C-alpha positions as CSV (number, residue, x, y, z in Angstrom):
1,M,-12.1,-13.4,-7.4
2,G,-12.6,-11.2,-10.5
3,R,-16.3,-11.1,-9.6
4,V,-15.6,-9.3,-6.3
5,I,-12.5,-7.4,-7.4
6,P,-13.6,-5.6,-10.6
7,T,-11.5,-3.5,-12.9
8,I,-12.6,0.1,-13.1
9,D,-11.5,2.6,-15.7
10,L,-10.6,5.9,-13.9
11,R,-11.3,7.8,-17.1
12,R,-15.0,7.3,-16.5
13,W,-14.4,9.5,-13.5
14,T,-11.9,12.1,-14.8
15,V,-13.6,12.8,-18.1
16,G,-17.0,11.2,-17.8
17,D,-20.3,13.0,-17.7
18,A,-22.4,13.1,-14.5
19,M,-24.3,9.9,-15.3
20,T,-21.1,8.0,-16.0
21,R,-19.5,9.3,-12.9
22,A,-22.5,8.3,-10.7
23,A,-22.6,4.8,-12.2
24,L,-18.8,4.4,-11.5
25,A,-19.3,5.6,-7.9
26,R,-22.0,2.9,-7.4
27,D,-19.7,0.2,-8.8
28,V,-16.9,1.2,-6.6
29,D,-19.1,1.3,-3.5
30,Q,-20.3,-2.3,-4.2
31,A,-16.8,-3.6,-4.8
32,L,-15.3,-2.1,-1.7
33,Q,-18.1,-3.6,0.4
34,A,-17.2,-7.1,-0.9
35,A,-13.4,-7.2,-0.6
36,G,-11.8,-3.8,-0.2
37,F,-9.9,-4.1,-3.5
38,L,-10.1,-2.7,-7.0
39,L,-8.1,-2.9,-10.2
40,V,-7.7,0.6,-11.7
41,T,-6.9,1.3,-15.3
42,G,-6.9,4.7,-17.0
43,H,-4.6,6.0,-14.2
44,G,-2.1,7.6,-16.6
45,V,1.0,6.3,-14.8
46,D,3.6,5.5,-17.4
47,P,4.6,1.8,-17.5
48,G,8.1,2.8,-18.6
49,L,8.5,4.8,-15.3
50,R,7.4,1.8,-13.3
51,A,9.8,-0.5,-15.2
52,G,12.6,2.0,-14.7
53,I,12.1,2.1,-10.9
54,R,12.2,-1.7,-10.8
55,A,15.4,-1.9,-12.8
56,A,17.2,0.7,-10.6
57,A,15.9,-0.8,-7.4
58,R,17.0,-4.3,-8.5
59,E,20.6,-2.9,-9.0
60,F,20.5,-1.9,-5.3
61,F,19.0,-5.1,-4.0
62,L,21.8,-7.1,-5.7
63,L,24.5,-5.2,-4.0
64,P,26.5,-6.9,-1.2
65,A,24.8,-6.8,2.2
66,E,27.5,-4.7,3.7
67,V,26.9,-2.0,1.2
68,K,23.1,-2.1,1.7
69,Q,23.7,-2.0,5.5
70,R,24.9,1.6,5.2
71,Y,21.3,2.5,4.4
72,A,19.6,0.4,7.1
73,A,16.4,1.9,8.6
74,R,13.7,0.9,11.1
75,V,10.2,0.1,10.1
76,G,8.5,3.4,9.2
77,G,11.8,5.0,8.5
78,R,13.7,5.8,5.3
79,G,16.2,3.5,3.7
80,W,16.8,-0.2,3.5
81,L,14.7,-2.7,5.4
82,G,16.8,-5.9,5.4
83,P,15.9,-9.5,5.8
84,G,14.1,-10.3,9.0
85,T,13.0,-6.7,9.7
86,E,9.3,-7.1,9.4
87,A,6.6,-9.6,10.2
88,N,3.3,-8.2,8.9
89,G,1.3,-11.1,10.5
90,Y,2.1,-9.5,13.9
91,A,-0.4,-6.8,13.1
92,E,-3.1,-9.5,13.4
93,G,-1.6,-11.0,16.5
94,T,-0.2,-13.9,14.6
95,E,3.3,-15.0,15.5
96,T,4.7,-15.8,12.1
97,P,8.3,-16.0,11.1
98,P,9.7,-12.8,9.6
99,D,8.6,-11.8,6.1
100,L,10.8,-13.1,3.2
101,K,11.5,-9.7,1.6
102,E,13.8,-6.7,1.5
103,S,12.5,-3.2,1.0
104,L,13.6,0.3,0.1
105,T,11.3,2.8,1.8
106,F,10.7,6.5,1.3
107,A,8.3,9.1,2.6
108,T,7.3,12.7,2.4
109,A,10.0,15.1,1.2
110,E,8.6,18.2,2.9
111,P,9.2,18.8,6.6
112,F,6.3,19.8,8.9
113,E,6.0,23.2,10.7
114,D,5.1,21.6,14.1
115,P,8.4,20.5,15.6
116,V,6.8,17.6,17.5
117,V,5.2,16.3,14.3
118,N,8.4,16.8,12.4
119,A,10.4,14.9,15.0
120,E,8.0,11.9,14.7
121,W,7.1,11.8,11.1
122,Y,9.8,13.5,9.0
123,A,13.4,12.7,8.1
124,P,15.2,13.3,4.8
125,N,14.8,10.4,2.3
126,V,17.9,8.3,1.9
127,W,18.9,7.8,-1.8
128,P,21.5,5.1,-2.4
129,A,24.6,6.7,-4.1
130,E,25.3,3.4,-5.9
131,V,22.1,3.8,-8.0
132,P,21.8,7.5,-8.8
133,A,18.9,7.0,-11.3
134,L,16.6,5.9,-8.5
135,R,15.9,9.3,-7.0
136,G,14.6,11.0,-10.1
137,L,12.4,8.0,-11.0
138,C,10.9,7.7,-7.6
139,E,10.3,11.4,-7.2
140,E,8.4,11.5,-10.5
141,Y,6.4,8.4,-9.5
142,L,5.5,9.8,-6.1
143,G,4.2,13.0,-7.7
144,R,2.0,10.8,-9.8
145,M,0.9,8.8,-6.7
146,A,0.0,11.9,-4.7
147,A,-2.2,13.2,-7.6
148,L,-3.8,9.8,-8.1
149,E,-4.5,9.4,-4.4
150,K,-6.4,12.7,-4.3
151,E,-8.4,11.7,-7.4
152,L,-9.3,8.3,-5.8
153,L,-10.3,9.9,-2.5
154,S,-12.6,12.3,-4.4
155,L,-14.2,9.3,-6.2
156,L,-14.5,7.4,-2.9
157,A,-16.2,10.3,-1.1
158,C,-18.7,10.6,-3.9
159,A,-19.3,6.9,-3.8
160,L,-20.5,7.4,-0.2
161,G,-22.7,10.3,-1.2
162,L,-20.4,12.8,0.5
163,G,-18.8,16.0,-0.8
164,A,-15.8,15.4,-3.1
165,D,-13.4,16.9,-0.6
166,F,-14.6,14.9,2.4
167,F,-11.4,12.9,2.6
168,A,-9.1,15.0,0.4
169,R,-9.5,18.0,2.9
170,H,-7.4,15.9,5.3
171,M,-4.5,15.9,2.7
172,D,-3.1,19.4,3.1
173,H,0.3,17.9,4.2
174,P,-0.1,14.2,4.4
175,T,2.5,11.6,5.4
176,Y,2.7,8.5,3.2
177,G,4.9,5.5,2.8
178,F,6.5,4.2,-0.4
179,N,8.0,0.7,-0.4
180,I,9.9,-1.0,-3.2
181,N,9.5,-4.6,-2.1
182,W,12.0,-7.2,-3.4
183,Y,10.8,-10.8,-3.2
184,P,13.8,-12.9,-4.2
185,G,13.9,-16.7,-4.7
186,T,15.0,-19.3,-2.2
187,E,18.6,-19.0,-3.3
188,V,18.6,-15.7,-1.5
189,V,16.0,-16.2,1.3
190,G,16.5,-20.0,1.9
191,E,13.7,-22.5,2.3
192,P,10.6,-20.9,3.9
193,Q,9.8,-22.0,7.4
194,P,6.3,-23.3,8.2
195,G,3.9,-20.4,8.2
196,Q,6.4,-18.0,6.5
197,F,5.4,-15.7,3.7
198,R,6.9,-13.1,1.5
199,I,4.5,-10.9,3.4
200,G,2.3,-12.4,6.1
201,P,-1.5,-12.0,6.3
202,H,-2.5,-8.4,7.3
203,T,-4.5,-5.4,6.4
204,D,-2.8,-2.1,5.5
205,F,-3.0,0.7,8.0
206,G,-3.7,3.9,6.2
207,T,-6.3,5.3,3.8
208,V,-5.8,3.8,0.3
209,T,-2.8,1.7,-0.9
210,V,-1.8,1.8,-4.6
211,L,0.2,-1.2,-5.7
212,D,2.0,-1.8,-8.9
213,R,2.7,-5.5,-8.9
214,Q,4.1,-8.3,-11.1
215,A,2.3,-11.6,-11.7
216,G,3.8,-14.5,-9.9
217,R,3.1,-18.0,-8.6
218,G,4.3,-16.7,-5.2
219,G,2.3,-13.5,-5.5
220,L,-0.6,-11.6,-4.0
221,Q,-3.6,-13.3,-2.4
222,V,-6.7,-11.7,-1.2
223,H,-9.1,-12.9,1.5
224,T,-12.9,-12.6,1.3
225,D,-15.5,-14.1,3.6
226,E,-17.1,-15.9,0.6
227,E,-14.0,-17.4,-1.0
228,G,-11.3,-17.4,1.6
229,W,-7.8,-17.0,0.2
230,Q,-7.6,-16.6,-3.6
231,D,-5.0,-15.4,-6.0
232,A,-5.6,-11.7,-6.7
233,P,-6.6,-10.9,-10.3
234,Y,-3.8,-9.4,-12.4
235,D,-3.8,-7.0,-15.3
236,P,-0.5,-5.5,-16.4
237,A,-2.2,-2.2,-17.3
238,A,-3.9,-1.9,-13.9
239,L,-2.8,-0.7,-10.5
240,T,-4.2,-2.6,-7.5
241,V,-6.0,-0.3,-5.0
242,N,-7.1,-1.4,-1.6
243,I,-8.7,0.1,1.5
244,G,-6.6,0.5,4.6
245,D,-7.7,0.4,8.3
246,L,-8.1,4.2,8.7
247,L,-10.6,4.4,5.8
248,A,-12.4,1.3,6.9
249,R,-12.8,2.9,10.3
250,W,-13.9,6.2,8.7
251,T,-16.7,4.4,6.8
252,G,-17.8,2.4,9.9
253,D,-16.7,-0.8,8.2
254,R,-19.0,-0.2,5.2
255,W,-15.8,-0.8,3.2
256,R,-13.5,-3.6,4.2
257,S,-9.9,-3.1,5.0
258,G,-8.5,-5.5,2.4
259,R,-6.9,-8.5,4.0
260,H,-4.0,-9.9,1.9
261,R,-0.7,-11.8,1.9
262,V,2.1,-12.5,-0.5
263,L,3.0,-16.2,-0.9
264,P,6.5,-17.6,-0.4
265,P,8.6,-18.6,-3.4
266,P,6.7,-21.5,-5.0
267,L,8.1,-25.1,-4.7
268,D,8.0,-25.6,-8.5
269,A,9.6,-22.2,-9.2
270,P,11.9,-21.5,-6.3
271,G,14.0,-19.0,-8.2
272,E,11.0,-16.7,-8.8
273,E,11.8,-13.0,-8.2
274,L,9.2,-10.2,-8.0
275,I,9.4,-6.5,-7.3
276,S,6.4,-4.5,-6.1
277,L,5.9,-0.7,-5.8
278,V,3.7,0.0,-2.9
279,Y,2.3,3.5,-2.1
280,F,0.6,3.7,1.3
281,G,-1.7,6.7,1.4
282,E,-2.2,8.4,4.8
283,C,-3.4,11.8,5.8
284,T,-2.2,15.0,7.6
285,P,-0.9,14.3,11.1
286,G,-3.4,15.2,13.8
287,T,-6.5,14.1,11.7
288,L,-9.3,12.7,13.9
289,V,-10.8,9.7,12.2
290,E,-14.5,9.3,13.3
291,S,-16.8,6.6,11.9
292,L,-19.5,7.9,9.6
293,P,-23.0,7.2,11.1
294,A,-25.7,5.1,9.5
295,P,-26.9,4.8,6.8
296,V,-23.3,5.1,5.4
297,G,-21.6,3.4,8.4
298,R,-22.3,-0.2,9.5
299,G,-20.7,0.2,12.9
300,A,-18.8,2.7,15.0
301,Y,-15.2,2.7,16.1
302,P,-14.0,5.1,18.9
303,P,-12.5,8.2,17.3
304,V,-8.8,7.8,16.8
305,D,-5.9,10.1,16.0
306,S,-4.7,9.0,12.6
307,H,-1.0,9.0,13.4
308,T,-1.3,7.5,16.9
309,Y,-2.9,4.6,15.1
310,L,-0.3,4.4,12.4
311,R,2.6,4.5,14.7
312,A,1.2,1.7,16.9
313,K,0.7,-0.5,13.8
314,L,4.2,0.2,12.4
315,D,5.6,-0.7,15.8
316,S,3.5,-3.9,15.9
317,I,5.2,-5.4,12.7
318,T,8.7,-4.6,13.8
319,V,10.8,-7.7,14.5
320,G,13.0,-7.5,17.6
């Protein structure tokens, strides 16, 4: 799997000369054609910040259910997604049991000028009063993610031979999703049902996803045509980046929307607990996503409004 999901050092892009940047862009293009995933080092995101978010979020997840219920939200909203809320396999048309996780979910802090867009895509973030440290940590992290996302989109545009702002110009006032996913052991979630995962097989819906994950036996797996399901490579210094559906459509499937899943708690380590920080990049509401023609694109999708697509996908994974 490391052969098709390489590690790239983003400093080759941010401080490299023209030849170094061009070589990196070629490497990225080849990797994203194979699996839709990269490991990215040199991103500058403080590991202490990531650890701090995990510690604060874990305090929340360990609270009694009746306390957490005060912050309950729907999929795509802001707050707590409790057990049984999502089944990501539904997005592929697979009737799996609900995912074995809980999430805290946040999104853009800035309202939109258009009242119709605002009604659909904005609400104030909900910060649990029981864990006051979480807000500052997450807001700092999300600032870093927004900057990293734009840097990555610039690199990706150049990897396709396009102007550096080809994707980033659709980021004037983007939406995004940020999930802190808690994957507890079986003492919390019970014995998994047949076909039940911490997160069922799916592709992400937006542009790029930036994942800070922990190594685990019941962890991330990635699917490729050549190797099927394999454990994703792990580097504690790296962030995992994958292509979502909107960017795959934009590139005419030159780049794959990375199919993945998170395994249930392992039989030989049923108490395993993991926490992932997942930033789902999107774009400004109203963006029209049109497939790039050949020779960049490999096929053509009908043009789609970015947020019509996103809403349909979020609705598709909602249980009940």
